[in-house]
N, CA and C atoms as a LAMMPS dump frame, in Angstrom:
ITEM: TIMESTEP
0
ITEM: NUMBER OF ATOMS
243
ITEM: BOX BOUNDS ff ff ff
-5.0000000000000000e+02 5.0000000000000000e+02
-5.0000000000000000e+02 5.0000000000000000e+02
-5.0000000000000000e+02 5.0000000000000000e+02
ITEM: ATOMS id mol type element x y z
1 1 1 N -333.994 291.804 -146.993
2 1 2 C -333.37 291.361 -145.662
3 1 3 C -331.719 291.616 -145.759
4 2 1 N -331.303 291.812 -144.775
5 2 2 C -329.704 292.031 -144.313
6 2 3 C -329.11 291.088 -143.225
7 3 1 N -327.73 291.18 -143.616
8 3 2 C -327.039 290.14 -142.328
9 3 3 C -326.539 291.782 -141.47
10 4 1 N -326.79 291.487 -140.203
11 4 2 C -325.948 292.35 -139.546
12 4 3 C -324.991 291.914 -138.547
13 5 1 N -323.894 292.293 -138.837
14 5 2 C -322.667 291.359 -137.927
15 5 3 C -322.077 292.108 -137.177
16 6 1 N -322.143 291.934 -135.535
17 6 2 C -321.249 292.824 -134.517
18 6 3 C -320.228 291.762 -134.059
19 7 1 N -319.02 292.676 -133.924
20 7 2 C -318.162 291.551 -133.306
21 7 3 C -317.127 292.616 -132.675
22 8 1 N -316.771 292.08 -131.514
23 8 2 C -315.964 292.731 -130.41
24 8 3 C -315.294 292.144 -129.553
25 9 1 N -313.567 292.31 -129.528
26 9 2 C -312.563 292.07 -129.085
27 9 3 C -311.913 292.309 -127.628
28 10 1 N -312.074 291.917 -126.877
29 10 2 C -311.451 292.296 -125.163
30 10 3 C -309.548 292.235 -125.363
31 11 1 N -309.694 291.218 -126.509
32 11 2 C -308.189 290.377 -126.012
33 11 3 C -306.943 291.611 -125.835
34 12 1 N -307.124 292.61 -126.371
35 12 2 C -305.99 293.838 -125.927
36 12 3 C -306.368 294.813 -125.087
37 13 1 N -307.301 294.832 -124.58
38 13 2 C -308.168 295.473 -123.503
39 13 3 C -307.158 296.107 -122.324
40 14 1 N -307.447 297.126 -121.814
41 14 2 C -306.495 297.451 -120.531
42 14 3 C -306.853 298.557 -119.79
43 15 1 N -306.606 298.752 -118.742
44 15 2 C -307.197 300.034 -117.912
45 15 3 C -307.504 301.186 -118.552
46 16 1 N -307.049 301.263 -119.27
47 16 2 C -306.967 302.794 -120.192
48 16 3 C -308.157 302.653 -121.425
49 17 1 N -308.971 301.396 -121.281
50 17 2 C -310.153 301.196 -122.109
51 17 3 C -311.359 301.012 -121.108
52 18 1 N -311.526 302.029 -119.882
53 18 2 C -312.696 301.618 -119.155
54 18 3 C -313.795 301.629 -119.935
55 19 1 N -313.747 302.495 -121.063
56 19 2 C -315.254 302.802 -121.508
57 19 3 C -315.59 301.441 -122.458
58 20 1 N -314.573 300.751 -123.025
59 20 2 C -315.299 299.412 -123.586
60 20 3 C -316.277 298.953 -123.832
61 21 1 N -317.044 298.758 -125.082
62 21 2 C -318.566 298.16 -124.812
63 21 3 C -318.087 296.104 -124.374
64 22 1 N -319.38 295.895 -123.551
65 22 2 C -318.971 294.653 -123.059
66 22 3 C -320.608 293.97 -123.688
67 23 1 N -320.435 293.52 -124.481
68 23 2 C -321.529 293.277 -125.352
69 23 3 C -322.407 291.875 -125.272
70 24 1 N -321.684 291.139 -124.596
71 24 2 C -322.297 289.879 -123.826
72 24 3 C -322.617 289.564 -122.459
73 25 1 N -323.538 289.298 -122.013
74 25 2 C -323.708 288.899 -120.532
75 25 3 C -322.749 288.305 -119.8
76 26 1 N -321.833 287.49 -120.748
77 26 2 C -320.744 286.707 -119.894
78 26 3 C -319.289 287.261 -120.234
79 27 1 N -318.438 286.914 -119.441
80 27 2 C -317.488 287.582 -119.449
81 27 3 C -316.814 286.9 -120.679
82 28 1 N -315.897 287.867 -121.987
83 28 2 C -315.71 286.627 -122.968
84 28 3 C -314.511 287.851 -123.31
85 29 1 N -313.626 286.895 -124.486
86 29 2 C -312.703 287.238 -124.664
87 29 3 C -312.791 288.034 -126.306
88 30 1 N -313.788 287.209 -126.93
89 30 2 C -314.185 287.7 -128.373
90 30 3 C -315.276 287.201 -128.478
91 31 1 N -315.793 288.351 -129.086
92 31 2 C -317.61 287.619 -129.613
93 31 3 C -317.992 288.642 -130.351
94 32 1 N -318.69 287.17 -131.392
95 32 2 C -319.531 287.972 -132.377
96 32 3 C -320.524 287.612 -132.498
97 33 1 N -321.746 287.995 -133.457
98 33 2 C -323 287.573 -133.537
99 33 3 C -323.495 288.112 -134.735
100 34 1 N -324.581 286.829 -135.695
101 34 2 C -324.458 287.817 -136.76
102 34 3 C -326.335 287.545 -136.792
103 35 1 N -326.815 288.583 -137.523
104 35 2 C -328.606 288.126 -137.491
105 35 3 C -328.875 288.636 -138.986
106 36 1 N -329.835 287.652 -139.53
107 36 2 C -330.764 288.124 -140.24
108 36 3 C -331.769 288.79 -140.055
109 37 1 N -332.183 290.299 -140.544
110 37 2 C -333.322 290.641 -140.416
111 37 3 C -333.189 292.073 -141.32
112 38 1 N -334.494 292.433 -141.393
113 38 2 C -334.832 293.425 -142.404
114 38 3 C -334.307 295.115 -141.985
115 39 1 N -334.034 294.851 -140.667
116 39 2 C -333.148 296.243 -140.081
117 39 3 C -332.577 296.012 -139.208
118 40 1 N -331.701 297.133 -138.908
119 40 2 C -330.736 297.587 -137.901
120 40 3 C -331.461 297.08 -135.945
121 41 1 N -332.928 297.493 -136.357
122 41 2 C -333.618 297.781 -135.113
123 41 3 C -334.539 296.113 -134.862
124 42 1 N -334.88 295.533 -136.326
125 42 2 C -335.261 294.464 -135.771
126 42 3 C -334.061 293.479 -135.528
127 43 1 N -332.947 293.209 -135.892
128 43 2 C -331.734 292.39 -135.495
129 43 3 C -331.556 292.838 -133.995
130 44 1 N -331.904 294.153 -133.665
131 44 2 C -331.502 294.536 -131.656
132 44 3 C -332.776 293.378 -131.139
133 45 1 N -333.546 294.107 -131.653
134 45 2 C -335.039 293.135 -131.33
135 45 3 C -335.193 291.476 -130.852
136 46 1 N -334.539 291.291 -131.971
137 46 2 C -334.413 289.679 -131.91
138 46 3 C -333.05 289.559 -130.919
139 47 1 N -332.104 290.402 -130.509
140 47 2 C -330.628 290.027 -130.102
141 47 3 C -331.653 289.671 -128.614
142 48 1 N -332.27 290.699 -128.137
143 48 2 C -332.91 290.984 -127.114
144 48 3 C -333.608 290.073 -126.442
145 49 1 N -334.643 289.477 -127.232
146 49 2 C -335.262 287.875 -127.061
147 49 3 C -334.573 286.959 -126.48
148 50 1 N -332.987 286.936 -126.74
149 50 2 C -332.529 285.985 -125.956
150 50 3 C -331.816 285.892 -124.805
151 51 1 N -331.696 286.894 -124.808
152 51 2 C -331.799 287.696 -123.182
153 51 3 C -330.071 287.319 -122.886
154 52 1 N -328.914 286.757 -123.895
155 52 2 C -327.792 286.92 -123.186
156 52 3 C -326.768 288.282 -123.835
157 53 1 N -327.227 289.123 -124.695
158 53 2 C -326.756 289.785 -125.467
159 53 3 C -326.8 291.628 -124.811
160 54 1 N -326.134 292.179 -124.355
161 54 2 C -326.362 293.769 -124.004
162 54 3 C -326.899 294.736 -124.799
163 55 1 N -327.634 294.657 -125.275
164 55 2 C -328.297 295.85 -126.617
165 55 3 C -328.216 296.984 -126.444
166 56 1 N -327.851 297.432 -125.353
167 56 2 C -327.416 298.895 -124.985
168 56 3 C -326.072 299.144 -125.394
169 57 1 N -324.964 298.255 -125.016
170 57 2 C -323.661 297.901 -125.418
171 57 3 C -323.44 297.513 -126.999
172 58 1 N -324.432 296.774 -127.817
173 58 2 C -324.215 296.76 -129.317
174 58 3 C -324.843 297.938 -129.947
175 59 1 N -325.399 298.733 -129.319
176 59 2 C -326.199 300.067 -130.253
177 59 3 C -324.555 300.714 -129.993
178 60 1 N -323.902 300.433 -129.188
179 60 2 C -322.551 301.439 -129.599
180 60 3 C -321.349 301.187 -130.5
181 61 1 N -321.606 300.13 -130.927
182 61 2 C -320.996 299.711 -131.791
183 61 3 C -321.796 299.615 -133.627
184 62 1 N -321.436 300.251 -134.246
185 62 2 C -321.715 300.245 -135.716
186 62 3 C -322.014 298.484 -136.449
187 63 1 N -322.701 298.143 -136.676
188 63 2 C -322.297 296.48 -137.123
189 63 3 C -321.892 296.463 -138.81
190 64 1 N -321.553 295.477 -138.926
191 64 2 C -320.867 294.901 -140.346
192 64 3 C -322.484 294.717 -141.232
193 65 1 N -322.64 295.323 -142.152
194 65 2 C -324.205 295.292 -142.656
195 65 3 C -323.991 294.732 -143.955
196 66 1 N -324.245 293.101 -144.386
197 66 2 C -323.892 292.328 -145.852
198 66 3 C -325.982 292.775 -146.507
199 67 1 N -325.386 293.243 -147.477
200 67 2 C -327.081 293.11 -148.421
201 67 3 C -327.126 291.848 -148.938
202 68 1 N -328.081 291.088 -148.852
203 68 2 C -328.464 290.513 -149.72
204 68 3 C -328.553 290.064 -150.939
205 69 1 N -328.506 291.301 -152.008
206 69 2 C -329.044 291.175 -153.306
207 69 3 C -328.223 291.155 -154.121
208 70 1 N -326.545 290.771 -153.858
209 70 2 C -325.356 290.811 -154.438
210 70 3 C -324.528 290.381 -153.822
211 71 1 N -323.653 289.459 -154.811
212 71 2 C -322.554 288.169 -154.078
213 71 3 C -321.745 289.297 -153.515
214 72 1 N -321.516 288.097 -152.015
215 72 2 C -320.279 289.193 -151.945
216 72 3 C -319.873 288.172 -150.615
217 73 1 N -318.602 288.378 -149.932
218 73 2 C -318.171 287.935 -148.737
219 73 3 C -318.779 288.116 -147.802
220 74 1 N -320.08 287.031 -147.185
221 74 2 C -320.571 287.464 -145.803
222 74 3 C -320.026 287.652 -144.967
223 75 1 N -318.392 286.976 -144.215
224 75 2 C -317.724 287.529 -142.86
225 75 3 C -316.437 286.641 -143.109
226 76 1 N -315.253 287.755 -142.344
227 76 2 C -314.718 286.542 -142.395
228 76 3 C -313.597 287.08 -140.898
229 77 1 N -312.872 286.259 -140.555
230 77 2 C -312.323 286.561 -139.068
231 77 3 C -310.964 286.159 -139.225
232 78 1 N -309.992 286.654 -138.725
233 78 2 C -308.82 286.023 -138.38
234 78 3 C -308.558 286.447 -136.756
235 79 1 N -307.521 285.042 -136.351
236 79 2 C -307.313 285.576 -135.284
237 79 3 C -306.229 285.102 -134.713
238 80 1 N -304.804 285.73 -134.378
239 80 2 C -303.458 284.826 -134.089
240 80 3 C -303.251 284.978 -132.702
241 81 1 N -302.816 284.3 -132.429
242 81 2 C -302.49 284.148 -130.796
243 81 3 C -300.619 284.924 -130.587
């Protein structure tokens, strides 16, 4: 099993970034989702069941992948305003 982490921020997006992904169906500033699954495809299938995540847009972003067989930092995130 692995943890797949997708993160996207629109905090600094502008008109020059018209092709920027929109990974959640709600309008957001920062979005992230972490899924425990055996494969990226399984993680995306689980997210598709939620019906809140835009799977096609998530596929444009390569997720962080955390292997569960060795000690590691699972996730860290900083946000400064």
